[in-house]
Structure formats: C-alpha cells, structure tokens
N, C-alpha and C positions, 0 to 999 in steps of 0.2 A: 471284511466279507460283504459283498454286494447284497442287498437284500429289494427283492422286486416283489409286489403285491401286484396282481392281474386281475381286474375283473372281480373282486370280490364281494359276493353278497351274503348277508345274512338275514334270516327272516323267522321270525317266532309267530307262527302263525301267518297272520293276514298282514303283520307288521314288518316291514320293511326297515330292520335297522341301520344295513348298509346296503348300499345300492350300486354295484359295479364300480367299486373303487381301485383306482390304478396309484400305485405310488411304490416310489424309487429311494432308496437311502442308500449312499454310497460310505466305503470305510472312510473315518477320518471327518466325517459329516454330521452336523447337529439339524435334524429335520425335524420341525416342529409341527404339531397338529393343533391346529386353533379352531376352537369351536364352543359353543354354549352349551352348557350342562344339557345332556340329551341328544345330542347332534349326533353320535355314533362314534364318537373316538374311542371311549373304553371299551365297547363291543368290537371294533375293529382290532385294536391290540389283543383282547381275549382271544379273537381268532387267531391272531399270529401267535399268541404262547401257547395255543393248543387247549384254551379251558372252552372254547366252543368249536364245532367244525363249521366250517363255511358252507354254505346252501349253494354257493357256485364259485367259480374262481380258482387260482392257483397262488400257492407261495413258492418263489422261488429263491434258492441262497445259490450264488456265485454261477446263476444260469441253470441250476437244477433244480428241478421241481421237488418239493419235501410235503410228507402229509404228517401232521402230528394228530394221536391218540390222546394225548394229555401233555401237562408241562414237563414233563420228564422226558419226552421226546424232544421238545423246543430247547431243554436246557442243553440236551445232548447234542444237538443241533448247532449250538453255540449261542442261544438266544437267552437274554436274561431280562428279568422284570422287577422293577420295585414298584409295588402297589401303592397307592395312595394312603390305605390303611396297613400299616407295617405288619408283616408276618414274623411277628417275634414273639417268643416265649420270655416273659418278663423275670421270672424267677430262673432262668437259664443263663449261664454266662455267655459272653460274646462267641466264644468257641465252641460251645455246645450248641449256640442257634447256627452257626455257621456250618457245624458238622451234619447237623439234622437232613436225613435222605441221602447223605452223599459220604458216609462214615468212612475213615481210614480205620483199618485194624491191622492187629501185630499177630503172630503166632498165637493159635490157640482161639481166633476170632476175636479176641478182645479189644474195645475200643482204643485206638490209639489219638489222643487228642493233642499231643505233641507235634505233630506231622500237621495239623489244620493249626495250631498256634503258629508255627514256624510258617506256613502260608499266610495268614492275617499280619504276622509282624511285617514279612515282605512285601505284601500289596500294600500296606500302610505305611510304611517307608518309601516306597517308590511315588505313591500318590499324596504323601505329608496329611494322612487321614489322623494319624495320632490315636490309636485305638487300642486299648489294653484287652488282649485275648481272655484274661481272667474276671475282667469288669462284669456284675450282673446288668443286664439289660434295663431292669427297673431303676437303675442308678444313675441312667446316663441320659443327658440331655436329648432331647427329640433330635438335633441335629447330627448329633452322634449317633443316635440309634438310625437314622436314616444312611449314614455311611456303612454300617455294619450289612444293611440290605445290599448296598454295592458291592461291599466286599464280598456277600454270599454268591453274588452273581458272578464275579470276578475270579472267585475260588474255582469255580466250574468252567472257566476260560469262555467266558460269553464274549463273542464279539461283536454282538449287536445288543444293545442296552435299551429297554423300555422304562423310562420314567412316567408315571401316570400321576398328573399334578404334584409334581414332587415339591412345590413349595408352599402347600395348603396348610401345613401346621409349622412353618418356620417363621423366625425373627426375620426382619430385614437383613441383618449381619448374617445370620445363619444362610439366607438366600443367596448372600454374595459371596460366600464360602464354597456354595453348591455349585456356583456357577463359575469358580476356579477350577473346582474339582471335575466339571464336565470338560475344561479346556483341557485340562491335562489328559483325560480319557479320549478327547478327540486328538490330540497330537500323537497318543499312543496309537492311534487306527482303528479306536472303537468306533462304530456306527451306531448313533444316539438317535432316538425316537423321543422328543420331547412333549408330552400332551399337557394342555393347558388352556385357560380361558383370560388369562392375565396377559392384555396387550405389552405392557411394559417390560416383562420377562422376556415374553416371546422374542420381541425385537431385540433384547440384551444378548441372548444367548444363541440364536438360531443363525444358520448358514441359509436355510430355505423353509417357508412356512407354507404350509398348505392348509387350507380351510375349508372346513366340513360343515355342511349346513343340511340339516334333516335328513342324514344319512348319507349324503351323496358330497362329492367333492365339488367345490366352488371353483377353485383356481389356487395356483400356488404363485407365492410373490418373493421377493427377496426381502431381508428386514430392513431395509432403507423405507418400504412403504409406512406410509403416516399413521397412526392410531385411528385416525378417523376414518380412513378408507377401509383398514382390516375390520372396523368394527360395522362398516357398512355392509362389507363382504358377508360377515358373520349373520347379520339380521337381514340382510335384502333389502336395504331401503336406507333412506340418508337418517342420520340420529347425531345428537350432540352430546358431545362428551363430558363438556364443562356446563357447570351450574353455576348460572348468575343469581346469585341471592346477596341481599342488601346485609350490611352490618347488623347484628342481632341489636336488639333494645330491651336489655333484660329491667325486669322489674322486681317485685318482692320475690324472696326466694323461698318459695311457698313449701317446697319439696326438702326435707331434710333428713338425711341418715346419718345414725350416730352409732359408733361401734358395734356395726352391724357384723354377727358371728354365726356362721353356721357349722354344725357339726356332722360327720356322718353318722352312722350306727354304730360305729366302732369308735367313737371319739375323735376321729381326725378333724381337723380344721381345715375345712374345704372354702371356708372365706373368713378371714381372721381381722378382727377390728375394723371395719371398713367405715369411712365418715367422709362425706360430701355434702353439697347443695345443689340444687338446680333452681334457678330462676325462671320466673313467668318469662316468655318470649325469648328462651336460649335453647341451643340443643348442647346437651353434654354427651358426648360419644366416648363410651368404654370400649378400650383397645386392648389387646392381650391376645397371645397364640390362646387356642382353642383348649380349653379343659383346664384354665387357671381361675377357676371361681366366677366367670361369669354368668353362667347357667344357675349356678347356686344364689349368685345377688337378684337376679330378676325373679327367680323363684321363690325366694325369701320375701319379696316385698309384695308378690300375690298371693302368699299365705299357702304355697306349693310344697314348704319344706317345713318338716316336723321337728327339727331341733335347731332352733333360732333364737338368740337372743341378741340384746341391744335395740335400737328404735329406728322407724322410718315413719314419721309424721308428712301429713299431706294437709295444709292449710290447717294445722294444729290438732288433727285427728290421728290416732296412733294406728297404723296399719297392723304392724306386727300382731299376730294372735288373732287376727280375723281370716275366717275362711275367705276362697277366693271370689264366691259370688258379693259377699259382702264387700270386698275391695274393689271390685268393678263399680256397685252402687256407689261408692266415694267418688266416682266420675275418671276411673282409671281404665284407658285404653291399652290394650296387651297384643302385640303381634309375637307369636310366639317362635323359637327358632326352627321349630319342625312344624310347619303346617297341616301336613298329612296327619300326624300323630295328634298334635294339640290345638290345632286351629279350625279345621275343618271335619265336618262327618262325610266322607266320598261319596258314599251311596245316599246322601241326602240331596236334593235339587239346589241350585246356584240359592233360590228365593229363599230356601228354608234355612240354609249356611249363614243369610244375612241377617237373619234375625235370631241366631241361635242364642245371645246373651238375653232376649225381651221377648222370647215367642210367647211367653205365658202373661204379658202386662200389655196394659193399653200404650198403643192403639193397637197391637195386633193380636189381642185376645179380648174376650169379654166372658167373665167367669171361667170355667174350663174350657171354653172353646176357642181355638184361633179363628181368625177372621180372614180366610183366605185371599178375598179380593183386596185388603190392606196390605198383605204379605206381598202380594203379586204387584201391586201398584209400586210399593216401595222397591221391589227388585229392579222393576223398569226402570225406575229413575237412576237408581245406583249403577245398574249396567250402563247407562248413558253417561252418567256422570265420570264414571272410571273408566269409561272405555273397555268395558270387559267383553271379551271376544268369546262368546257363546252362542249354540244355536238358538236357545231360548232359556228363558229364567227355569223353566221345568227341568233343562238338563242336570242329570247327577253332575256335581261338581268335580267330581274324580275324573270327569273325560275330559276337564280343561288343561290347558297347558299349564306349567309351571308359574309362568307370569300371571297369567290369568287367574289361577288360584289366589296368588297373592295379593291381587286386586280387590277380590272378593273379602278376604280378611281385611285388607286395609278399608275397604268402604264399610264394611260392619263396624269396625273400631273407631272409626273417626266420622261416624254418623250421629253424632249425639256431642251436646258440649262436655269438654274435658277438663277437668283439673291437674291430669299429668299424662302422658302418652309415652309409651315403653315400646318400643320395637328391637326384637332380638333377632340379628341377622337377617334384616329386611328385605335383602333382594339376593339372598341363597337359592341358586338354581334358577335365577330369573334372568331372561335374555336381555342384551343392551338396551334395546327399544323401551321394555318395560321399565329399567331401572331408571331410565332417564324420567319417566312419569311418574315413578314412587317417589324418588328424591324431590321431584318438584311439590309433591303433596305433602311430603314430611314437613318441608321448609313453609309451605301455606301455612300447617298448623302451629308452627313456632310464632310466625308472624302474627296469628291469631291472637296471643299471649299465652298459651299453653307451654309449661314445661316439657322437656323433650328429653328421652334418655335413648340413646340409639347403642346397642352393643352389637360390633361388628369385628370379625377377623380379616377384613380387607382393609389395608391401609389408605388405599384409594378412597374407598368411601368414607373411612373416618375423616380423612384430610378434605375431603368436598363437602361434607355436611356439618361439621364440629364446630361451634363457637368456643367450647373447651374440651380438652380431654383428659380423660383419667386411664390410668393404666393399671393394670391388674399383674400379679405375678405370683404364683402359687397362692392366691388367694388373699394376699395383701396389696394393699395400695400404694403403687410405687411414688404418686403424685399426680396432681391435675394442672394441665399446664395448657396454654392458648391453642387455640385452634391452628394457628399457623405454625406449629412447632415443628422444626425438620424431621423427616423420615429416621436420620440417623439416631437422633436423640431418642425418638419413640422406640426404635429397634433397643436401645440399649436398656432403656424401663423397662422394655418387655423380655428382656433378658435377667432382670433383677435389680437393677441400679435405680436409687432415687432419682427424684427430677433434677436435684443440687447436681449429684454425681455424674448423671448423664449429660448435664450441660457442660460442667466442668471438662468432662473428658472431649466432648465434641469440639469445644474451644482449644485445647489442646492440641488434637488432632490436624486442625486447620492450621 
C-alpha cells in the first residue's frame, strides 16, 4: 500500500506540533523519521493512526484520500502501530491480547480463541517469531512482547506498520533480531515507518531517512548519509558526536556499595545483593534495559526507597538510613531520571530552581529570609557558565526546552564541591547539541577527582562516558567490566549472562 501525507499540520492552541509535512512511504520500504524528542515525530504518527485529527492536510492510501476518526478506522484501512510503551495486558495470554478489539466468535457469540491461536502460529511461523499463543505476557521477555505487538497488527492485515521508538526497551541482541524481522516484513511488501532518534539504528535499517526539526521536515536523505550530517540536520548546526576525554586517573575508592538490596512493598527483590566501588576520578556507568533495578539503585543511595538493606558508604560514612536531604549534605550531587517530576519545580523561576537544595542557607538566605539579589547573581553566573537558553533568570523553568532544563539541573548539582556525583539518564529528551555540552561537563567533574556514577539505557552514551561499566539484569549485578567492552558482550550481560559467560560466548561466536 502506498502511503502519502500531504501538508499535514497539527496545532494545539498556538503550538504548531506539525507544520505542513509531506511524506511518501512505498510498499516494501522502510522510511525512517529521525528527529529529537519533541520534534513532532510521534504527533505525526498519532495523526496517521487516528489518535489525532489533523488541523490541515490529507492522508492518502493508494492515491485515495482517507479520514480517520479513531485508531479503529486506521486499522480497518490497513495501518498498524507498535507504540513505544506496549499496549498489552500482562495477566492475559498472547492470544487473548491479540484478540482484544477484534475477537473471533463461534455459534452463540462465544469467543473463539482457537482461530486467533491459529493466526498467531501462522504469522509466527512465517516470520520466525517463535511466539507461544498461550504464554502469559508477564512471563515473556521484552523483545518477545514487542513481537506480540507486531503480530497484533499483522493479524489485522496491516500493510503499513508504524514502529515508534521500537528499540527503546531492547538489548542490542533484541535490536538485531528486530532489524531482521523488519527485513522480512519489508520483503513481504509491508510499508514500514520507523521512528527513532538513534542515528546508528536509523542508518542500519532504513531505505529513506526524513529528518524532522521543530515540527517541520528538514529534508530526506539516503542511509549512506554520515551520522555527523544527520546530527547537524537534527539540530540545525554543527555538532561533535565524539567525546575526546583523557584516560581516567582513578584514586581512592571512596564510594563503596555492599550487598545492597531493595524490596517492594510485597517483598519482591527489586535490587538483589549488589556490590561495587567507585574511585575518585572515574566514571562508573550502570547499563541495562530500563526497569532492571537502576531506578531502585539510585533511589536507595539517595534515601528515597523505604525497604533497603545492605550498605553504601561515602568516605566511610554510611548513607543507608539517611533522609535525602542528609545524603545531599554529605556532598552528593544527583540528577534524577525524570527532571520534570523530581528535579525541577516547573512554575518556579530558573533562579529559584538553581538554589532548590540550598534556598534556606547561606549565602542565599539569612535567617528565615531569602536574599533575592544573591539568588539572582548566582543564576546569572550559572546561566552564562552552562549556556542556558532562557529569556531571563526570572522565567519559569517549565518554559525552557528539555535540554535547557537539564542544564539547570546540572548547574545546580555541580555548583558545589562534591564527594559523589550521580546522574540518572543524564541526556534523556535532550537534543544532540546539549548532549555534547552535558557529556563534557560530566567528564570535567570526573577530572576534578569526583567519583561519578552514570545510569543510562543508551549504550552509545555508556560507551562514550564510562571508565568501567556495571550491568544490571532483573536487579542482579551481572558484572563490572572495562569501559571499552564490546557492545555484543554488554548486550549478553543485559540479557542475563555474567561477565565471564558473555565474554566466553562472544569469543566462541567470533
């Protein structure tokens, strides 16, 4: 099926999320939409899938204009979508999830799951999915859950398949398997729209790359275009994708974690007996697919988890058992994974957010009163130092772009002498240009002699920053390996192998 978008514009009030976008996706073609978070990629696909009505413009299928009032209309027209966050019910089987909304029935109106099972087996065999129709979703690895989402679309005879950030929750090996599946779907004539901000994957899978910036199409190029040129198109200026950092000069191991365990309210082990050290002047990066204990690790250290056992000592002082404010007073800087929820107060000014941890202490306060002039002077200095793009220090921080909000968080946390710096997903939702700046600043902190812990689901970021890498899988530490460890080894560890097992298998395969 030939898909054409002509002059698609989508407005939310005065905000123009999509601005006169034209796009053509041919049968048997992988067309990648590349752009930063917030560029308008997902909004465009939500228009195509019937979740939003376009303000202006037309959608054409095989030359005929169509109008969708909801996803049901889009699916009926042959358009399927695999969302970044899967739309599956964990306690249902594969067959039950696939049947939802399009149930087969037999005489008397009774549900006929056997027809659904047969269709799942047929599609699974055709594409090598290896999916059991009777398996519970909650028992399946994330990569297999994604195949279930693809099967849901194919059961409904989708000839156009939208994949929205499909590798965000996959290991490198699962990503490779997905790319193979995409190749099979392409060979069968399916038109595929692949949405991503990851340059490496876009170049590996695409036939055509269309770059979107600030809601508008910048241009379409072929996959031989260099990653540097693609990044420049995404940002609108020259950026450097490589970080030139000197080798670490590690000193004393002043931060030590021993047998750290975090339990859920029901007693489930979210973090299981984790131990590691970080030396002064080195970056330890924690890798793993999202949801494997990384959040619990950082929150346990910061005093934000209620059910914690084990030890985390900083220069001999035990942090476990302290409240978050006490931990910060020990010289711990912390960049949370969700800056809008845990890192900033959106309605407060940039200046106020830059002193959130110290607003009631000298030099920013005297007695019960803040000192506005000192707070403002501090803000102006940090805005200049960290190149925060804002109309003024008095602007609400919530009006800033994601990259500039992250710079505010980093500026606040790195504005004092630190004994430990922890950054969780430090560049999530940040444009390529800001990533360049933030990475350099993190390395500067390392070079000043601070132990640094980075938590990231982006392997490119891990490889760029890490002096050593700790890999978590289902709350367990699979091992700590050098920063130059190959991606395939890290991927095997992220899937549950120990470091020794992963290194052994990697050598055998080569």
